C-alpha positions as CSV (number, residue, x, y, z in Angstrom):
1,X,0.0,0.0,0.0
2,X,0.5,3.5,-0.2
3,X,3.3,5.3,-1.8
4,X,4.4,8.6,-0.4
5,X,4.5,11.3,-3.1
6,X,6.3,14.9,-2.0
7,X,-6.1,-22.4,12.6
8,X,-7.4,-20.2,15.3
9,X,-10.6,-21.2,17.1
10,X,-13.3,-18.6,17.7
11,X,-14.3,-20.2,21.0
12,X,-10.8,-19.3,22.3
13,X,-11.0,-15.8,20.9
14,X,-14.4,-15.3,22.5
15,X,-13.2,-16.6,25.8
16,X,-10.3,-14.2,25.8
17,X,-12.7,-11.4,24.8
18,X,-14.8,-12.0,27.8
19,X,-11.8,-11.5,30.0
20,X,-10.5,-8.4,28.1
21,X,-13.9,-6.7,28.2
22,X,-13.8,-6.7,32.0
23,X,-10.8,-4.4,32.1
24,X,-10.4,-2.1,29.1
25,X,-7.2,0.0,29.2
26,X,-7.1,3.6,28.4
27,X,-4.8,5.6,26.1
28,X,-2.1,8.0,27.2
29,X,-3.5,11.5,27.1
30,X,-1.7,14.8,27.2
31,X,-3.0,17.5,29.6
32,X,-6.0,19.4,28.2
33,X,-8.5,21.9,29.4
34,X,-11.8,20.4,30.5
35,X,-13.7,18.8,27.6
36,X,-16.8,16.7,28.1
37,X,-16.6,13.6,26.0
38,X,-19.8,12.8,24.1
39,X,-19.0,9.4,22.8
40,X,-19.0,6.0,24.6
41,X,-15.6,4.9,25.8
42,X,-13.6,3.1,23.1
43,X,-12.4,-0.2,24.6
44,X,-9.0,-0.7,23.2
45,X,-8.7,-4.2,24.7
46,X,-11.7,-5.2,22.6
47,X,-10.2,-3.6,19.5
48,X,-6.9,-5.3,20.1
49,X,-8.8,-8.7,20.3
50,X,-10.3,-8.1,16.9
51,X,-6.9,-7.2,15.4
52,X,-5.5,-10.5,16.9
53,X,-8.4,-12.5,15.6
54,X,-7.8,-11.3,12.0
55,X,-4.1,-12.1,12.2
56,X,-4.8,-15.6,13.7
57,X,-6.1,-16.7,10.3
58,X,-2.7,-16.1,8.8
59,X,-1.8,-13.5,6.1
60,X,-5.0,-12.3,4.4
61,X,-3.5,-12.3,0.9
62,X,-5.7,-12.6,-2.2
63,X,-7.0,-16.0,-3.4
64,X,-6.1,-17.7,-0.1
65,X,-8.1,-19.7,2.5
66,X,-7.0,-17.3,5.2
67,X,-8.4,-14.4,3.2
68,X,-11.8,-16.1,2.7
69,X,-12.1,-17.2,6.4
70,X,-11.3,-13.8,7.6
71,X,-13.8,-12.2,5.3
72,X,-16.5,-14.4,6.8
73,X,-15.3,-13.5,10.4
74,X,-15.4,-9.8,9.7
75,X,-18.9,-9.9,8.2
76,X,-20.2,-12.2,11.0
77,X,-18.8,-9.9,13.7
78,X,-20.5,-6.8,12.2
79,X,-23.8,-8.8,12.0
80,X,-23.4,-9.9,15.6
81,X,-23.2,-6.2,16.5
82,X,-26.4,-5.5,14.7
83,X,-25.2,-4.1,11.4
84,X,-26.8,-4.7,8.0
85,X,-24.0,-6.2,6.0
86,X,-23.5,-6.2,2.2
87,X,-20.7,-8.3,0.7
88,X,-19.6,-6.8,-2.6
89,X,-17.8,-9.5,-4.6
90,X,-15.8,-8.7,-7.7
91,X,-12.8,-9.8,-9.7
92,X,-9.6,-7.8,-9.8
93,X,-6.4,-7.9,-11.7
94,X,-2.9,-7.6,-10.1
95,X,0.0,-5.7,-11.7
96,X,1.3,-9.0,-13.3
97,X,-2.1,-10.0,-14.7
98,X,-3.1,-12.4,-12.0
99,X,-6.9,-12.5,-11.4
100,X,-8.0,-12.2,-7.8
101,X,-11.4,-12.6,-6.1
102,X,-12.1,-9.5,-4.0
103,X,-14.7,-8.8,-1.3
104,X,-15.6,-5.4,0.0
105,X,-17.6,-5.7,3.2
106,X,-20.1,-2.9,4.0
107,X,-21.7,-2.8,7.5
108,X,-24.4,-0.2,8.0
109,X,-26.3,1.4,10.9
110,X,-29.3,3.7,10.7
111,X,-30.3,2.8,7.2
112,X,-33.3,5.1,7.3
113,X,-31.1,8.1,8.2
114,X,-30.3,10.2,5.1
115,X,-27.3,11.8,6.8
116,X,-24.5,9.3,6.6
117,X,-20.8,9.0,7.5
118,X,-18.3,6.5,6.1
119,X,-15.6,5.0,8.3
120,X,-13.4,2.7,6.2
121,X,-10.2,0.7,6.2
122,X,-8.6,-2.0,4.0
123,X,-8.7,-5.5,5.5
124,X,-6.3,-7.5,3.2
125,X,-2.6,-7.9,4.0
126,X,0.5,-7.4,1.8
127,X,1.5,-10.5,-0.1
128,X,5.2,-9.6,0.0
129,X,7.4,-8.2,2.8
130,X,9.2,-6.2,0.1
131,X,10.4,-3.5,2.5
132,X,11.9,-5.8,5.0
133,X,15.6,-5.2,5.9
134,X,16.3,-8.9,5.2
135,X,16.1,-9.5,1.4
136,X,15.3,-13.2,2.1
137,X,11.9,-12.0,3.4
138,X,10.9,-10.0,0.4
139,X,8.6,-12.6,-1.1
140,X,7.0,-13.5,2.3
141,X,3.4,-12.6,3.0
142,X,2.9,-10.4,6.1
143,X,0.3,-10.6,8.9
144,X,-0.6,-6.9,8.4
145,X,-1.6,-6.4,12.0
146,X,-1.1,-2.6,11.8
147,X,-1.4,-2.3,8.0
148,X,-5.0,-3.4,7.6
149,X,-6.2,-5.2,10.7
150,X,-5.8,-2.3,13.1
151,X,-8.3,-0.2,11.2
152,X,-10.8,-3.0,11.0
153,X,-10.3,-3.9,14.6
154,X,-11.1,-0.3,15.6
155,X,-14.2,-0.3,13.4
156,X,-15.5,-3.4,15.0
157,X,-15.2,-1.9,18.4
158,X,-17.0,1.2,17.2
159,X,-19.7,-1.0,15.8
160,X,-20.1,-2.7,19.2
161,X,-20.6,0.7,20.8
162,X,-23.0,1.9,18.2
163,X,-25.2,-1.3,18.7
164,X,-25.5,-0.2,22.4
165,X,-26.1,3.5,21.7
166,X,-27.0,4.9,18.3
167,X,-25.6,8.2,17.2
168,X,-27.6,10.9,15.4
169,X,-26.3,9.9,12.0
170,X,-26.2,6.8,9.9
171,X,-22.8,5.1,9.7
172,X,-21.4,2.9,7.0
173,X,-18.2,0.9,7.9
174,X,-16.5,-0.2,4.7
175,X,-13.8,-2.8,4.6
176,X,-12.0,-2.4,1.3
177,X,-10.2,-5.4,-0.2
178,X,-7.1,-5.7,-2.4
179,X,-5.7,-2.4,-1.3
180,X,-2.2,-3.7,-0.5
181,X,-1.3,-5.9,-3.5
182,X,0.2,-3.1,-5.6
183,X,3.4,-3.6,-7.5
184,X,6.2,-4.9,-5.2
185,X,9.4,-3.0,-4.9
186,X,11.5,-5.8,-6.4
187,X,9.4,-5.6,-9.6
188,X,9.1,-1.8,-9.9
189,X,10.5,-0.4,-13.1
190,X,10.1,3.2,-12.0
191,X,6.9,3.8,-14.0
192,X,3.5,4.9,-12.5
193,X,2.0,1.9,-10.7
194,X,-0.5,3.8,-8.6
195,X,-3.4,2.0,-10.5
196,X,-2.2,-1.4,-9.1
197,X,-3.1,-0.4,-5.5
198,X,-6.5,0.0,-3.9
199,X,-8.4,-2.3,-6.2
200,X,-11.3,-2.8,-3.9
201,X,-12.0,0.9,-3.4
202,X,-11.5,1.4,-7.2
203,X,-14.3,-1.1,-7.7
204,X,-16.6,0.5,-5.0
205,X,-16.0,4.0,-6.4
206,X,-17.4,2.8,-9.8
207,X,-20.2,0.7,-8.3
208,X,-21.4,1.8,-4.9
209,X,-22.9,-0.9,-2.7
210,X,-26.3,1.0,-2.9
211,X,-27.5,2.7,-6.1
212,X,-27.4,6.5,-5.7
213,X,-25.4,6.2,-2.5
214,X,-23.9,9.3,-0.9
215,X,-22.5,10.4,2.4
216,X,-21.6,13.6,4.1
217,X,-18.0,12.6,4.4
218,X,-15.6,9.6,5.0
219,X,-12.7,8.8,7.3
220,X,-10.2,6.3,6.3
221,X,-8.2,4.5,9.0
222,X,-4.8,3.1,8.0
223,X,-1.9,1.9,10.1
224,X,-3.5,3.3,13.3
225,X,-1.9,0.9,15.8
226,X,1.8,1.5,15.4
227,X,4.5,2.5,17.9
228,X,6.5,5.7,17.8
229,X,4.2,7.2,15.3
230,X,2.3,10.4,14.7
231,X,-0.6,11.5,12.4
232,X,-0.1,14.5,10.1
233,X,-2.6,16.2,7.8
234,X,-2.3,14.1,4.6
235,X,-2.2,16.2,1.4
236,X,-5.1,14.7,-0.6
237,X,-7.2,14.9,2.5
238,X,-6.4,18.6,2.8
239,X,-7.2,19.1,-1.0
240,X,-10.5,17.3,-1.0
241,X,-11.8,17.6,2.6
242,X,-10.0,20.2,4.7
243,X,-13.0,20.9,6.9
244,X,-13.2,17.2,7.8
245,X,-9.5,17.1,8.7
246,X,-10.0,20.1,10.9
247,X,-13.0,18.5,12.5
248,X,-11.1,15.3,13.3
249,X,-7.9,17.0,14.5
250,X,-9.8,19.4,16.7
251,X,-11.6,16.5,18.4
252,X,-8.3,14.6,18.9
253,X,-6.7,17.6,20.5
254,X,-9.8,18.3,22.8
255,X,-9.7,14.7,23.9
256,X,-6.0,15.1,24.8
257,X,-4.3,13.4,21.9
258,X,-2.5,16.4,20.5
259,X,0.8,14.6,21.0
260,X,-0.2,12.1,18.2
261,X,-2.4,14.3,15.9
262,X,0.1,16.9,14.7
263,X,-0.9,20.3,13.2
264,X,1.5,19.6,10.4
265,X,1.1,19.0,6.7
266,X,2.0,15.5,5.5
267,X,2.7,14.1,2.1
268,X,0.1,12.9,-0.4
269,X,-0.5,9.1,-0.1
270,X,-2.0,6.7,-2.7
271,X,-4.7,5.1,-0.5
272,X,-8.3,4.2,-0.5
273,X,-9.5,7.7,0.4
274,X,-8.4,8.9,-3.1
275,X,-11.0,6.6,-4.7
276,X,-13.7,7.7,-2.3
277,X,-13.0,11.3,-3.2
278,X,-13.0,10.5,-6.9
279,X,-16.5,9.1,-6.4
280,X,-17.7,12.4,-5.1
281,X,-17.6,11.9,-1.4
282,X,-15.1,14.0,0.6
283,X,-12.8,11.6,2.5
284,X,-9.7,12.0,4.6
285,X,-6.9,9.6,5.6
286,X,-5.8,9.1,9.2
287,X,-2.5,7.4,8.5
288,X,0.6,7.2,10.6
289,X,4.2,8.0,9.9
290,X,7.3,7.4,12.1
291,X,7.7,10.1,14.7
292,X,11.4,10.5,13.9
293,X,11.6,9.9,10.2
294,X,9.8,11.0,7.1
295,X,8.5,7.4,6.4
296,X,5.9,5.0,7.5
297,X,6.1,3.0,10.7
298,X,9.1,0.8,10.9
299,X,7.1,-2.4,10.6
300,X,5.5,-1.2,7.3
301,X,5.6,-4.0,4.7
302,X,7.9,-6.2,6.8
303,X,7.5,-9.5,8.6
304,X,7.5,-7.5,11.9
305,X,4.0,-6.2,11.2
306,X,2.4,-8.6,13.7
307,X,0.1,-8.3,16.6
308,X,3.0,-8.2,19.1
309,X,3.9,-4.8,17.7
310,X,0.5,-3.2,18.0
311,X,0.5,-0.2,20.3
312,X,-2.7,0.1,22.3
313,X,-2.3,3.7,23.2
314,X,-2.2,4.7,19.5
315,X,-5.1,2.5,18.7
316,X,-7.1,4.0,21.6
317,X,-6.4,7.6,20.5
318,X,-7.6,7.1,17.0
319,X,-10.6,4.9,17.9
320,X,-11.8,7.4,20.6
321,X,-11.3,10.4,18.3
322,X,-13.4,8.9,15.5
323,X,-16.1,7.8,17.9
324,X,-16.2,11.3,19.2
325,X,-16.6,12.7,15.7
326,X,-19.4,10.3,15.0
327,X,-21.3,11.1,18.2
328,X,-21.0,14.8,17.9
329,X,-22.2,15.0,14.3
330,X,-25.7,16.6,14.0
């Protein structure tokens, strides 16, 4: 994904979930003036469980059993939390001509509400660890705990909260497929390969899950569970939806997460939000970069992108911020 431009058992998972729900941990907050939170508390232990569950299937690469099993798991969890789910199946073509079976998963709340907000993330994982420091790993599929599963894990926790307390707006959670199977670094000839990324959102942008669908705006979550990372105002987001960026960043700062949500301009990133914007719906990208380097998190497209490297404080900050945006929308 993304180019910068400038045999687990569900019974075991559910048992662990019952334990984790009893003691949800909070995120680290910076000192802030008093602000009364309007949204339910985002339980990061719950979100972490959903990240781990996705990774337990194995790498969610295209045309694999792990991919198909995980798709069923995601859809079933949203249905368990009271969502109306649409599975959007399609065929895609990789950079080398390989045909892949894609599935976008759309989970909706408040279907009778004409005012809608999209929260989205990709759910597939990278077929190649082509950015790993060890060249022997460059053809190895990755777990994609941060790059993919973290966004879906956060959305599942938001869905659990929405089932218990409905917001004033309709919400559509969209899990885009085939985002992270763009041309690998070891086969990049220097030409423009942007079209080889974000295949699922490309399909959705051309054929929405509902005829005539529209939304007030969208928020894309990508790599929201990394360590030593910050979130800057991504360039395409600022070009297409600056007011949404300001809305989200303002909420994050009021909630005490100003140490992570920086008032700084980031580079333009080829990601699913570009396709959502091209379809006529303003959409922003909450995507992390390393706090010390002008690059993505250190686990990006490496074999180290596993659940052991998920940072709960980062995941909590993003999840709570987006929940607050949803519950304060009129």
